[in-house]
Each structure stands twice: as structure tokens, then as C-alpha cells.
All heavy atoms as a GROMACS GRO file, in nm:
protein
  609
    1MET      N    1   3.022  29.441   7.570
    1MET     CA    2   3.047  29.514   7.692
    1MET      C    3   2.988  29.436   7.809
    1MET      O    4   2.883  29.374   7.796
    1MET     CB    5   2.984  29.653   7.684
    1MET     CG    6   3.004  29.735   7.808
    1MET     SD    7   2.935  29.900   7.787
    1MET     CE    8   3.027  29.982   7.912
    2ALA      N    9   3.052  29.442   7.920
    2ALA     CA   10   3.005  29.373   8.040
    2ALA      C   11   2.884  29.445   8.100
    2ALA      O   12   2.862  29.563   8.076
    2ALA     CB   13   3.118  29.367   8.143
    3ASP      N   14   2.808  29.370   8.178
    3ASP     CA   15   2.694  29.431   8.246
    3ASP      C   16   2.740  29.539   8.342
    3ASP      O   17   2.848  29.529   8.401
    3ASP     CB   18   2.617  29.324   8.323
    3ASP     CG   19   2.530  29.240   8.232
    3ASP    OD1   20   2.518  29.273   8.112
    3ASP    OD2   21   2.474  29.141   8.281
    4VAL      N   22   2.656  29.639   8.358
    4VAL     CA   23   2.682  29.751   8.448
    4VAL      C   24   2.565  29.759   8.545
    4VAL      O   25   2.450  29.739   8.506
    4VAL     CB   26   2.692  29.883   8.368
    4VAL    CG1   27   2.705  30.002   8.460
    4VAL    CG2   28   2.807  29.877   8.270
    5THR      N   29   2.594  29.789   8.671
    5THR     CA   30   2.488  29.808   8.769
    5THR      C   31   2.477  29.956   8.802
    5THR      O   32   2.576  30.021   8.834
    5THR     CB   33   2.516  29.728   8.898
    5THR    OG1   34   2.522  29.588   8.864
    5THR    CG2   35   2.407  29.749   9.001
    6TYR      N   36   2.355  30.007   8.791
    6TYR     CA   37   2.324  30.145   8.826
    6TYR      C   38   2.251  30.145   8.959
    6TYR      O   39   2.166  30.060   8.984
    6TYR     CB   40   2.235  30.210   8.720
    6TYR     CG   41   2.304  30.228   8.588
    6TYR    CD1   42   2.288  30.136   8.486
    6TYR    CD2   43   2.386  30.338   8.566
    6TYR    CE1   44   2.352  30.152   8.364
    6TYR    CE2   45   2.450  30.355   8.444
    6TYR     CZ   46   2.433  30.262   8.345
    6TYR     OH   47   2.498  30.278   8.224
    7TYR      N   48   2.286  30.241   9.044
    7TYR     CA   49   2.220  30.258   9.174
    7TYR      C   50   2.144  30.390   9.170
    7TYR      O   51   2.198  30.492   9.125
    7TYR     CB   52   2.323  30.259   9.286
    7TYR     CG   53   2.401  30.130   9.291
    7TYR    CD1   54   2.526  30.120   9.232
    7TYR    CD2   55   2.347  30.018   9.352
    7TYR    CE1   56   2.597  30.000   9.234
    7TYR    CE2   57   2.417  29.897   9.354
    7TYR     CZ   58   2.541  29.890   9.295
    7TYR     OH   59   2.610  29.771   9.297
    8VAL      N   60   2.020  30.385   9.215
    8VAL     CA   61   1.931  30.500   9.198
    8VAL      C   62   1.855  30.529   9.327
    8VAL      O   63   1.812  30.437   9.397
    8VAL     CB   64   1.830  30.471   9.084
    8VAL    CG1   65   1.735  30.588   9.064
    8VAL    CG2   66   1.903  30.438   8.955
    9ALA      N   67   1.837  30.658   9.355
    9ALA     CA   68   1.748  30.706   9.461
    9ALA      C   69   1.631  30.776   9.392
    9ALA      O   70   1.652  30.860   9.305
    9ALA     CB   71   1.821  30.801   9.554
   10LEU      N   72   1.509  30.740   9.430
   10LEU     CA   73   1.390  30.793   9.365
   10LEU      C   74   1.291  30.844   9.470
   10LEU      O   75   1.239  30.767   9.549
   10LEU     CB   76   1.324  30.683   9.281
   10LEU     CG   77   1.199  30.719   9.205
   10LEU    CD1   78   1.228  30.819   9.094
   10LEU    CD2   79   1.135  30.594   9.146
   11PRO      N   80   1.265  30.976   9.471
   11PRO     CA   81   1.169  31.032   9.567
   11PRO      C   82   1.026  31.017   9.518
   11PRO      O   83   1.001  31.002   9.398
   11PRO     CB   84   1.209  31.180   9.572
   11PRO     CG   85   1.260  31.208   9.435
   11PRO     CD   86   1.330  31.080   9.392
   12PHE      N   87   0.931  31.023   9.610
   12PHE     CA   88   0.789  31.020   9.577
   12PHE      C   89   0.721  31.140   9.639
   12PHE      O   90   0.753  31.180   9.751
   12PHE     CB   91   0.724  30.891   9.628
   12PHE     CG   92   0.765  30.772   9.549
   12PHE    CD1   93   0.873  30.694   9.589
   12PHE    CD2   94   0.699  30.737   9.433
   12PHE    CE1   95   0.913  30.586   9.514
   12PHE    CE2   96   0.738  30.628   9.358
   12PHE     CZ   97   0.845  30.553   9.399
   13LEU      N   98   0.628  31.196   9.562
   13LEU     CA   99   0.553  31.314   9.604
   13LEU      C  100   0.405  31.286   9.580
   13LEU      O  101   0.371  31.187   9.516
   13LEU     CB  102   0.596  31.436   9.521
   13LEU     CG  103   0.745  31.453   9.503
   13LEU    CD1  104   0.783  31.449   9.358
   13LEU    CD2  105   0.791  31.579   9.568
   14GLN      N  106   0.320  31.378   9.626
   14GLN     CA  107   0.178  31.371   9.594
   14GLN      C  108   0.143  31.493   9.510
   14GLN      O  109   0.186  31.604   9.542
   14GLN     CB  110   0.092  31.370   9.720
   14GLN     CG  111   0.093  31.237   9.792
   14GLN     CD  112   0.004  31.237   9.914
   14GLN    OE1  113   0.000  31.334   9.987
   14GLN    NE2  114  -0.065  31.127   9.936
   15ASP      N  115   0.063  31.471   9.406
   15ASP     CA  116   0.021  31.585   9.325
   15ASP      C  117  -0.097  31.654   9.394
   15ASP      O  118  -0.136  31.618   9.506
   15ASP     CB  119  -0.011  31.544   9.181
   15ASP     CG  120  -0.131  31.452   9.167
   15ASP    OD1  121  -0.208  31.435   9.266
   15ASP    OD2  122  -0.150  31.397   9.058
   16ASP      N  123  -0.156  31.754   9.329
   16ASP     CA  124  -0.264  31.832   9.388
   16ASP      C  125  -0.388  31.750   9.421
   16ASP      O  126  -0.467  31.788   9.507
   16ASP     CB  127  -0.302  31.947   9.294
   16ASP     CG  128  -0.191  32.049   9.278
   16ASP    OD1  129  -0.105  32.056   9.369
   16ASP    OD2  130  -0.189  32.120   9.176
   17THR      N  131  -0.404  31.637   9.353
   17THR     CA  132  -0.520  31.551   9.379
   17THR      C  133  -0.490  31.443   9.483
   17THR      O  134  -0.576  31.362   9.514
   17THR     CB  135  -0.568  31.484   9.249
   17THR    OG1  136  -0.467  31.394   9.202
   17THR    CG2  137  -0.601  31.587   9.142
   18GLY      N  138  -0.366  31.440   9.532
   18GLY     CA  139  -0.327  31.339   9.630
   18GLY      C  140  -0.272  31.211   9.570
   18GLY      O  141  -0.244  31.115   9.641
   19THR      N  142  -0.257  31.209   9.438
   19THR     CA  143  -0.204  31.091   9.369
   19THR      C  144  -0.053  31.084   9.387
   19THR      O  145   0.016  31.184   9.373
   19THR     CB  146  -0.238  31.097   9.219
   19THR    OG1  147  -0.380  31.106   9.204
   19THR    CG2  148  -0.187  30.974   9.146
   20LEU      N  149  -0.005  30.966   9.414
   20LEU     CA  150   0.138  30.944   9.430
   20LEU      C  151   0.208  30.956   9.295
   20LEU      O  152   0.164  30.895   9.197
   20LEU     CB  153   0.162  30.805   9.488
   20LEU     CG  154   0.306  30.768   9.519
   20LEU    CD1  155   0.358  30.847   9.638
   20LEU    CD2  156   0.316  30.620   9.546
   21VAL      N  157   0.315  31.035   9.289
   21VAL     CA  158   0.393  31.050   9.167
   21VAL      C  159   0.541  31.038   9.200
   21VAL      O  160   0.585  31.077   9.307
   21VAL     CB  161   0.366  31.183   9.094
   21VAL    CG1  162   0.225  31.190   9.042
   21VAL    CG2  163   0.394  31.301   9.185
   22ALA      N  164   0.616  30.981   9.106
   22ALA     CA  165   0.760  30.968   9.124
   22ALA      C  166   0.826  31.100   9.088
   22ALA      O  167   0.787  31.167   8.993
   22ALA     CB  168   0.814  30.857   9.035
   23GLY      N  169   0.927  31.136   9.165
   23GLY     CA  170   1.005  31.256   9.137
   23GLY      C  171   1.120  31.222   9.045
   23GLY      O  172   1.120  31.118   8.979
   24ALA      N  173   1.219  31.309   9.041
   24ALA     CA  174   1.335  31.290   8.954
   24ALA      C  175   1.430  31.188   9.015
   24ALA      O  176   1.474  31.203   9.130
   24ALA     CB  177   1.407  31.422   8.932
   25ALA      N  178   1.462  31.085   8.938
   25ALA     CA  179   1.557  30.982   8.983
   25ALA      C  180   1.697  31.040   8.987
   25ALA      O  181   1.734  31.122   8.902
   25ALA     CB  182   1.552  30.863   8.889
   26GLU      N  183   1.775  30.998   9.085
   26GLU     CA  184   1.914  31.043   9.098
   26GLU      C  185   2.006  30.922   9.098
   26GLU      O  186   1.995  30.835   9.184
   26GLU     CB  187   1.933  31.121   9.228
   26GLU     CG  188   1.854  31.250   9.233
   26GLU     CD  189   1.883  31.332   9.357
   26GLU    OE1  190   1.991  31.314   9.418
   26GLU    OE2  191   1.796  31.413   9.394
   27GLU      N  192   2.096  30.917   9.001
   27GLU     CA  193   2.193  30.808   8.994
   27GLU      C  194   2.299  30.830   9.102
   27GLU      O  195   2.343  30.942   9.125
   27GLU     CB  196   2.258  30.802   8.857
   27GLU     CG  197   2.347  30.680   8.840
   27GLU     CD  198   2.406  30.669   8.700
   27GLU    OE1  199   2.352  30.731   8.606
   27GLU    OE2  200   2.506  30.597   8.687
   28CYS      N  201   2.340  30.721   9.166
   28CYS     CA  202   2.439  30.726   9.273
   28CYS      C  203   2.556  30.634   9.240
   28CYS      O  204   2.544  30.545   9.156
   28CYS     CB  205   2.375  30.684   9.406
   28CYS     SG  206   2.236  30.790   9.454
   29GLN      N  207   2.668  30.653   9.307
   29GLN     CA  208   2.790  30.578   9.279
   29GLN      C  209   2.791  30.436   9.335
   29GLN      O  210   2.863  30.351   9.285
   29GLN     CB  211   2.912  30.652   9.333
   29GLN     CG  212   2.938  30.783   9.262
   29GLN     CD  213   2.978  30.761   9.118
   29GLN    OE1  214   3.056  30.672   9.089
   29GLN    NE2  215   2.922  30.839   9.029
   30SER      N  216   2.711  30.412   9.440
   30SER     CA  217   2.713  30.281   9.504
   30SER      C  218   2.579  30.255   9.572
   30SER      O  219   2.496  30.345   9.583
   30SER     CB  220   2.824  30.276   9.610
   30SER     OG  221   2.795  30.369   9.715
   31SER      N  222   2.561  30.133   9.618
   31SER     CA  223   2.437  30.101   9.689
   31SER      C  224   2.426  30.181   9.818
   31SER      O  225   2.317  30.231   9.851
   31SER     CB  226   2.427  29.951   9.716
   31SER     OG  227   2.534  29.908   9.798
   32SER      N  228   2.535  30.196   9.890
   32SER     CA  229   2.529  30.273  10.015
   32SER      C  230   2.499  30.420   9.988
   32SER      O  231   2.425  30.484  10.064
   32SER     CB  232   2.657  30.257  10.096
   32SER     OG  233   2.768  30.301  10.023
   33ALA      N  234   2.550  30.475   9.880
   33ALA     CA  235   2.520  30.614   9.844
   33ALA      C  236   2.373  30.628   9.806
   33ALA      O  237   2.308  30.728   9.841
   33ALA     CB  238   2.609  30.660   9.729
   34ALA      N  239   2.318  30.531   9.735
   34ALA     CA  240   2.176  30.535   9.699
   34ALA      C  241   2.088  30.525   9.822
   34ALA      O  242   1.986  30.595   9.832
   34ALA     CB  243   2.143  30.421   9.601
   35LEU      N  244   2.127  30.443   9.917
   35LEU     CA  245   2.052  30.432  10.042
   35LEU      C  246   2.054  30.563  10.120
   35LEU      O  247   1.949  30.610  10.168
   35LEU     CB  248   2.108  30.319  10.128
   35LEU     CG  249   2.082  30.178  10.076
   35LEU    CD1  250   2.170  30.077  10.148
   35LEU    CD2  251   1.935  30.142  10.091
   36ARG      N  252   2.170  30.624  10.131
   36ARG     CA  253   2.181  30.752  10.203
   36ARG      C  254   2.099  30.861  10.134
   36ARG      O  255   2.028  30.937  10.197
   36ARG     CB  256   2.327  30.797  10.214
   36ARG     CG  257   2.407  30.720  10.318
   36ARG     CD  258   2.542  30.784  10.345
   36ARG     NE  259   2.622  30.804  10.224
   36ARG     CZ  260   2.706  30.714  10.172
   36ARG    NH1  261   2.721  30.598  10.231
   36ARG    NH2  262   2.774  30.741  10.063
   37ARG      N  263   2.110  30.867  10.002
   37ARG     CA  264   2.039  30.972   9.927
   37ARG      C  265   1.889  30.952   9.935
   37ARG      O  266   1.814  31.048   9.953
   37ARG     CB  267   2.085  30.972   9.781
   37ARG     CG  268   2.028  31.084   9.702
   37ARG     CD  269   2.080  31.218   9.752
   37ARG     NE  270   2.014  31.325   9.680
   37ARG     CZ  271   1.980  31.440   9.734
   37ARG    NH1  272   2.009  31.467   9.861
   37ARG    NH2  273   1.919  31.531   9.663
   38ALA      N  274   1.840  30.829   9.923
   38ALA     CA  275   1.697  30.802   9.933
   38ALA      C  276   1.644  30.840  10.071
   38ALA      O  277   1.535  30.897  10.083
   38ALA     CB  278   1.667  30.656   9.903
   39GLU      N  279   1.721  30.810  10.175
   39GLU     CA  280   1.678  30.847  10.310
   39GLU      C  281   1.667  30.998  10.323
   39GLU      O  282   1.569  31.050  10.378
   39GLU     CB  283   1.773  30.791  10.415
   39GLU     CG  284   1.726  30.819  10.556
   39GLU     CD  285   1.811  30.752  10.662
   39GLU    OE1  286   1.923  30.708  10.631
   39GLU    OE2  287   1.765  30.747  10.777
   40LEU      N  288   1.764  31.071  10.270
   40LEU     CA  289   1.758  31.218  10.274
   40LEU      C  290   1.641  31.271  10.192
   40LEU      O  291   1.570  31.362  10.236
   40LEU     CB  292   1.889  31.278  10.223
   40LEU     CG  293   2.008  31.268  10.316
   40LEU    CD1  294   2.135  31.313  10.245
   40LEU    CD2  295   1.986  31.351  10.441
   41LEU      N  296   1.620  31.216  10.075
   41LEU     CA  297   1.509  31.260   9.991
   41LEU      C  298   1.375  31.236  10.059
   41LEU      O  299   1.283  31.318  10.046
   41LEU     CB  300   1.512  31.188   9.856
   41LEU     CG  301   1.622  31.229   9.760
   41LEU    CD1  302   1.628  31.133   9.641
   41LEU    CD2  303   1.602  31.372   9.712
   42SER      N  304   1.362  31.127  10.133
   42SER     CA  305   1.235  31.094  10.198
   42SER      C  306   1.198  31.197  10.304
   42SER      O  307   1.082  31.211  10.340
   42SER     CB  308   1.240  30.955  10.260
   42SER     OG  309   1.320  30.953  10.377
   43ARG      N  310   1.296  31.272  10.352
   43ARG     CA  311   1.274  31.373  10.456
   43ARG      C  312   1.264  31.515  10.399
   43ARG      O  313   1.241  31.610  10.472
   43ARG     CB  314   1.386  31.369  10.557
   43ARG     CG  315   1.393  31.237  10.631
   43ARG     CD  316   1.508  31.236  10.725
   43ARG     NE  317   1.521  31.105  10.787
   43ARG     CZ  318   1.622  31.071  10.862
   43ARG    NH1  319   1.721  31.155  10.885
   43ARG    NH2  320   1.628  30.951  10.915
   44ALA      N  321   1.285  31.530  10.269
   44ALA     CA  322   1.284  31.662  10.207
   44ALA      C  323   1.142  31.719  10.202
   44ALA      O  324   1.044  31.644  10.194
   44ALA     CB  325   1.342  31.654  10.066
   45THR      N  326   1.132  31.849  10.205
   45THR     CA  327   1.003  31.916  10.196
   45THR      C  328   0.931  31.875  10.068
   45THR      O  329   0.989  31.878   9.960
   45THR     CB  330   1.022  32.069  10.197
   45THR    OG1  331   1.093  32.106  10.316
   45THR    CG2  332   0.890  32.141  10.192
   46GLY      N  333   0.806  31.836  10.084
   46GLY     CA  334   0.725  31.797   9.969
   46GLY      C  335   0.731  31.649   9.935
   46GLY      O  336   0.645  31.599   9.864
   47CYS      N  337   0.831  31.579   9.985
   47CYS     CA  338   0.843  31.434   9.959
   47CYS      C  339   0.768  31.356  10.067
   47CYS      O  340   0.768  31.394  10.183
   47CYS     CB  341   0.989  31.391   9.958
   47CYS     SG  342   1.078  31.444   9.813
   48ILE      N  343   0.707  31.247  10.026
   48ILE     CA  344   0.639  31.161  10.123
   48ILE      C  345   0.717  31.033  10.147
   48ILE      O  346   0.688  30.958  10.239
   48ILE     CB  347   0.495  31.128  10.080
   48ILE    CG1  348   0.494  31.052   9.948
   48ILE    CG2  349   0.411  31.254  10.073
   48ILE    CD1  350   0.360  30.992   9.916
   49GLY      N  351   0.817  31.007  10.064
   49GLY     CA  352   0.899  30.888  10.078
   49GLY      C  353   0.996  30.877   9.962
   49GLY      O  354   0.999  30.962   9.873
   50ALA      N  355   1.076  30.771   9.965
   50ALA     CA  356   1.174  30.748   9.858
   50ALA      C  357   1.214  30.600   9.861
   50ALA      O  358   1.195  30.532   9.961
   50ALA     CB  359   1.296  30.837   9.876
   51VAL      N  360   1.270  30.557   9.750
   51VAL     CA  361   1.325  30.422   9.742
   51VAL      C  362   1.466  30.428   9.687
   51VAL      O  363   1.502  30.520   9.614
   51VAL     CB  364   1.240  30.327   9.654
   51VAL    CG1  365   1.102  30.306   9.713
   51VAL    CG2  366   1.231  30.377   9.512
   52ALA      N  367   1.544  30.329   9.724
   52ALA     CA  368   1.676  30.307   9.664
   52ALA      C  369   1.666  30.174   9.592
   52ALA      O  370   1.613  30.076   9.646
   52ALA     CB  371   1.784  30.302   9.771
   53PHE      N  372   1.715  30.171   9.468
   53PHE     CA  373   1.712  30.046   9.392
   53PHE      C  374   1.833  30.037   9.301
   53PHE      O  375   1.905  30.135   9.279
   53PHE     CB  376   1.582  30.032   9.312
   53PHE     CG  377   1.565  30.129   9.198
   53PHE    CD1  378   1.609  30.097   9.071
   53PHE    CD2  379   1.502  30.250   9.218
   53PHE    CE1  380   1.592  30.185   8.965
   53PHE    CE2  381   1.484  30.339   9.113
   53PHE     CZ  382   1.530  30.307   8.986
   54SER      N  383   1.855  29.917   9.250
   54SER     CA  384   1.964  29.896   9.154
   54SER      C  385   1.906  29.829   9.030
   54SER      O  386   1.799  29.766   9.036
   54SER     CB  387   2.076  29.810   9.213
   54SER     OG  388   2.030  29.679   9.238
   55ARG      N  389   1.978  29.844   8.922
   55ARG     CA  390   1.937  29.781   8.796
   55ARG      C  391   2.063  29.745   8.720
   55ARG      O  392   2.153  29.827   8.705
   55ARG     CB  393   1.852  29.879   8.717
   55ARG     CG  394   1.773  29.814   8.609
   55ARG     CD  395   1.656  29.897   8.569
   55ARG     NE  396   1.586  29.824   8.464
   55ARG     CZ  397   1.530  29.881   8.361
   55ARG    NH1  398   1.534  30.011   8.347
   55ARG    NH2  399   1.470  29.809   8.271
   56THR      N  400   2.070  29.622   8.672
   56THR     CA  401   2.188  29.573   8.603
   56THR      C  402   2.154  29.536   8.459
   56THR      O  403   2.049  29.480   8.432
   56THR     CB  404   2.244  29.449   8.677
   56THR    OG1  405   2.275  29.486   8.812
   56THR    CG2  406   2.368  29.396   8.609
   57GLY      N  407   2.246  29.569   8.369
   57GLY     CA  408   2.226  29.534   8.230
   57GLY      C  409   2.338  29.584   8.142
   57GLY      O  410   2.440  29.633   8.190
   58ASP      N  411   2.317  29.572   8.014
   58ASP     CA  412   2.417  29.612   7.916
   58ASP      C  413   2.370  29.740   7.847
   58ASP      O  414   2.279  29.736   7.763
   58ASP     CB  415   2.436  29.501   7.812
   58ASP     CG  416   2.549  29.528   7.716
   58ASP    OD1  417   2.590  29.644   7.701
   58ASP    OD2  418   2.597  29.431   7.654
   59PRO      N  419   2.431  29.855   7.880
   59PRO     CA  420   2.387  29.981   7.820
   59PRO      C  421   2.414  29.991   7.670
   59PRO      O  422   2.348  30.067   7.600
   59PRO     CB  423   2.465  30.087   7.897
   59PRO     CG  424   2.581  30.017   7.956
   59PRO     CD  425   2.539  29.874   7.975
   60MET      N  426   2.506  29.912   7.618
   60MET     CA  427   2.537  29.917   7.475
   60MET      C  428   2.421  29.864   7.390
   60MET      O  429   2.399  29.912   7.279
   60MET     CB  430   2.664  29.836   7.444
   60MET     CG  431   2.789  29.897   7.504
   60MET     SD  432   2.827  30.059   7.437
   60MET     CE  433   2.880  30.014   7.273
   61ILE      N  434   2.349  29.767   7.442
   61ILE     CA  435   2.236  29.713   7.367
   61ILE      C  436   2.101  29.751   7.430
   61ILE      O  437   1.997  29.718   7.376
   61ILE     CB  438   2.247  29.560   7.351
   61ILE    CG1  439   2.251  29.488   7.486
   61ILE    CG2  440   2.368  29.524   7.267
   61ILE    CD1  441   2.246  29.338   7.477
   62GLY      N  442   2.106  29.820   7.543
   62GLY     CA  443   1.984  29.868   7.606
   62GLY      C  444   1.901  29.764   7.676
   62GLY      O  445   1.782  29.784   7.698
   63GLU      N  446   1.963  29.653   7.713
   63GLU     CA  447   1.890  29.548   7.784
   63GLU      C  448   1.926  29.550   7.932
   63GLU      O  449   2.045  29.542   7.967
   63GLU     CB  450   1.922  29.412   7.725
   63GLU     CG  451   1.860  29.391   7.589
   63GLU     CD  452   1.880  29.250   7.536
   63GLU    OE1  453   1.926  29.162   7.612
   63GLU    OE2  454   1.849  29.228   7.418
   64PHE      N  455   1.823  29.559   8.014
   64PHE     CA  456   1.842  29.563   8.159
   64PHE      C  457   1.746  29.467   8.226
   64PHE      O  458   1.633  29.447   8.178
   64PHE     CB  459   1.816  29.704   8.214
   64PHE     CG  460   1.924  29.801   8.176
   64PHE    CD1  461   1.918  29.871   8.057
   64PHE    CD2  462   2.032  29.821   8.259
   64PHE    CE1  463   2.017  29.960   8.022
   64PHE    CE2  464   2.133  29.910   8.224
   64PHE     CZ  465   2.125  29.980   8.105
   65GLY      N  466   1.789  29.411   8.336
   65GLY     CA  467   1.702  29.325   8.416
   65GLY      C  468   1.606  29.411   8.497
   65GLY      O  469   1.610  29.534   8.493
   66ASP      N  470   1.520  29.345   8.571
   66ASP     CA  471   1.427  29.415   8.658
   66ASP      C  472   1.502  29.490   8.766
   66ASP      O  473   1.610  29.448   8.810
   66ASP     CB  474   1.330  29.316   8.724
   66ASP     CG  475   1.234  29.254   8.624
   66ASP    OD1  476   1.212  29.315   8.517
   66ASP    OD2  477   1.182  29.144   8.653
   67ALA      N  478   1.443  29.599   8.811
   67ALA     CA  479   1.501  29.675   8.921
   67ALA      C  480   1.496  29.589   9.047
   67ALA      O  481   1.402  29.511   9.070
   67ALA     CB  482   1.423  29.804   8.941
   68ARG      N  483   1.598  29.603   9.130
   68ARG     CA  484   1.605  29.532   9.258
   68ARG      C  485   1.595  29.635   9.370
   68ARG      O  486   1.681  29.723   9.382
   68ARG     CB  487   1.735  29.455   9.269
   68ARG     CG  488   1.745  29.368   9.395
   68ARG     CD  489   1.870  29.283   9.396
   68ARG     NE  490   1.990  29.361   9.416
   68ARG     CZ  491   2.042  29.393   9.535
   68ARG    NH1  492   1.982  29.355   9.645
   68ARG    NH2  493   2.153  29.462   9.543
   69LEU      N  494   1.487  29.629   9.446
   69LEU     CA  495   1.465  29.723   9.555
   69LEU      C  496   1.570  29.701   9.664
   69LEU      O  497   1.589  29.589   9.712
   69LEU     CB  498   1.325  29.705   9.613
   69LEU     CG  499   1.288  29.798   9.726
   69LEU    CD1  500   1.278  29.942   9.678
   69LEU    CD2  501   1.156  29.753   9.788
   70LEU      N  502   1.636  29.810   9.702
   70LEU     CA  503   1.733  29.802   9.812
   70LEU      C  504   1.665  29.836   9.944
   70LEU      O  505   1.688  29.768  10.044
   70LEU     CB  506   1.850  29.897   9.787
   70LEU     CG  507   1.930  29.871   9.659
   70LEU    CD1  508   2.034  29.980   9.639
   70LEU    CD2  509   1.996  29.734   9.664
   71ARG      N  510   1.582  29.944   9.942
   71ARG     CA  511   1.512  29.982  10.066
   71ARG      C  512   1.410  30.091  10.037
   71ARG      O  513   1.428  30.171   9.946
   71ARG     CB  514   1.613  30.032  10.167
   71ARG     CG  515   1.558  30.048  10.305
   71ARG     CD  516   1.670  30.049  10.404
   71ARG     NE  517   1.618  30.071  10.536
   71ARG     CZ  518   1.690  30.111  10.637
   71ARG    NH1  519   1.818  30.132  10.621
   71ARG    NH2  520   1.638  30.127  10.754
   72LYS      N  521   1.304  30.093  10.117
   72LYS     CA  522   1.202  30.198  10.112
   72LYS      C  523   1.217  30.288  10.234
   72LYS      O  524   1.251  30.241  10.342
   72LYS     CB  525   1.061  30.138  10.117
   72LYS     CG  526   1.026  30.052  10.000
   72LYS     CD  527   0.884  30.000  10.021
   72LYS     CE  528   0.847  29.898   9.919
   72LYS     NZ  529   0.711  29.849   9.939
   73PHE      N  530   1.187  30.415  10.214
   73PHE     CA  531   1.189  30.512  10.324
   73PHE      C  532   1.060  30.593  10.319
   73PHE      O  533   1.016  30.634  10.211
   73PHE     CB  534   1.308  30.608  10.311
   73PHE     CG  535   1.441  30.541  10.317
   73PHE    CD1  536   1.504  30.498  10.201
   73PHE    CD2  537   1.505  30.520  10.438
   73PHE    CE1  538   1.628  30.437  10.206
   73PHE    CE2  539   1.629  30.458  10.444
   73PHE     CZ  540   1.689  30.416  10.328
   74GLY      N  541   0.999  30.615  10.434
   74GLY     CA  542   0.879  30.698  10.439
   74GLY      C  543   0.756  30.625  10.388
   74GLY      O  544   0.745  30.503  10.394
   75ASN      N  545   0.663  30.705  10.334
   75ASN     CA  546   0.533  30.655  10.291
   75ASN      C  547   0.537  30.617  10.144
   75ASN      O  548   0.506  30.696  10.057
   75ASN     CB  549   0.426  30.762  10.316
   75ASN     CG  550   0.287  30.712  10.288
   75ASN    OD1  551   0.264  30.593  10.275
   75ASN    ND2  552   0.194  30.804  10.279
   76VAL      N  553   0.577  30.494  10.119
   76VAL     CA  554   0.589  30.442   9.983
   76VAL      C  555   0.503  30.316   9.975
   76VAL      O  556   0.508  30.233  10.065
   76VAL     CB  557   0.736  30.408   9.949
   76VAL    CG1  558   0.748  30.349   9.810
   76VAL    CG2  559   0.824  30.531   9.963
   77PRO      N  560   0.421  30.303   9.869
   77PRO     CA  561   0.335  30.184   9.861
   77PRO      C  562   0.415  30.055   9.849
   77PRO      O  563   0.529  30.055   9.801
   77PRO     CB  564   0.253  30.209   9.734
   77PRO     CG  565   0.332  30.306   9.655
   77PRO     CD  566   0.411  30.388   9.752
   78ASP      N  567   0.353  29.946   9.893
   78ASP     CA  568   0.418  29.815   9.884
   78ASP      C  569   0.435  29.772   9.739
   78ASP      O  570   0.536  29.714   9.703
   78ASP     CB  571   0.336  29.710   9.960
   78ASP     CG  572   0.342  29.730  10.110
   78ASP    OD1  573   0.444  29.783  10.158
   78ASP    OD2  574   0.246  29.694  10.178
   79ASP      N  575   0.335  29.801   9.657
   79ASP     CA  576   0.340  29.760   9.516
   79ASP      C  577   0.382  29.878   9.430
   79ASP      O  578   0.304  29.972   9.409
   79ASP     CB  579   0.204  29.708   9.472
   79ASP     CG  580   0.204  29.661   9.328
   79ASP    OD1  581   0.313  29.648   9.268
   79ASP    OD2  582   0.094  29.637   9.275
   80LEU      N  583   0.504  29.876   9.383
   80LEU     CA  584   0.557  29.984   9.299
   80LEU      C  585   0.543  29.954   9.152
   80LEU      O  586   0.583  30.036   9.068
   80LEU     CB  587   0.703  30.009   9.334
   80LEU     CG  588   0.730  30.056   9.477
   80LEU    CD1  589   0.879  30.058   9.506
   80LEU    CD2  590   0.668  30.190   9.502
   81SER      N  591   0.488  29.841   9.116
   81SER     CA  592   0.481  29.800   8.974
   81SER      C  593   0.393  29.893   8.891
   81SER      O  594   0.415  29.909   8.772
   81SER     CB  595   0.432  29.657   8.962
   81SER     OG  596   0.300  29.646   9.010
   82ALA      N  597   0.294  29.956   8.952
   82ALA     CA  598   0.204  30.046   8.877
   82ALA      C  599   0.271  30.178   8.842
   82ALA      O  600   0.225  30.250   8.756
   82ALA     CB  601   0.079  30.072   8.958
   83LEU      N  602   0.380  30.207   8.906
   83LEU     CA  603   0.448  30.333   8.881
   83LEU      C  604   0.547  30.315   8.769
   83LEU      O  605   0.595  30.404   8.710
   83LEU     CB  606   0.520  30.382   9.008
   83LEU     CG  607   0.428  30.403   9.127
   83LEU    CD1  608   0.510  30.427   9.252
   83LEU    CD2  609   0.335  30.520   9.103
   0.00000   0.00000   0.00000
């Protein structure tokens, strides 16, 4: 099977202790849709920010490359690798 690219919008929230936590990821149809959705999520009540990213790979064998950040919105840390 050929590689497939998934586009995702991911919101960020703070828990009761103030720790940054990722919310529920939302798959989108295109990069522009992921950008629009991430921007909207970053403004939603309770969210402090969001990112739009893509990931390409072969779902049949479960191998995917690293996520490619499309854009950050709101208060999102520079280093997302710990999340």
C-alpha cells in the first residue's frame, strides 16, 4: 500500500496542577482543514493552544515517519517532544 498522510489538529489544556496536557486529537481532511481546526480549538474555552501537524506512513504495516508541525496557535511550548 502507498504511504498515506494524515492531518491532525491537537488542542492543549492545563490540568488542575497547571501541567500542560494534550487534548483529543482530531483528524482532518487536508492541511488547510487542520490549520483552521487547530486555530478554532486554540480559542475554545479551557484550551490554552493547539497545533496542526501531519504524519505520513503506511497504515498497513504501522510504520510512520515523524510528525511534521504545520503551525502552532496560542500558548504551546516550543519543545513538544516531551508530550
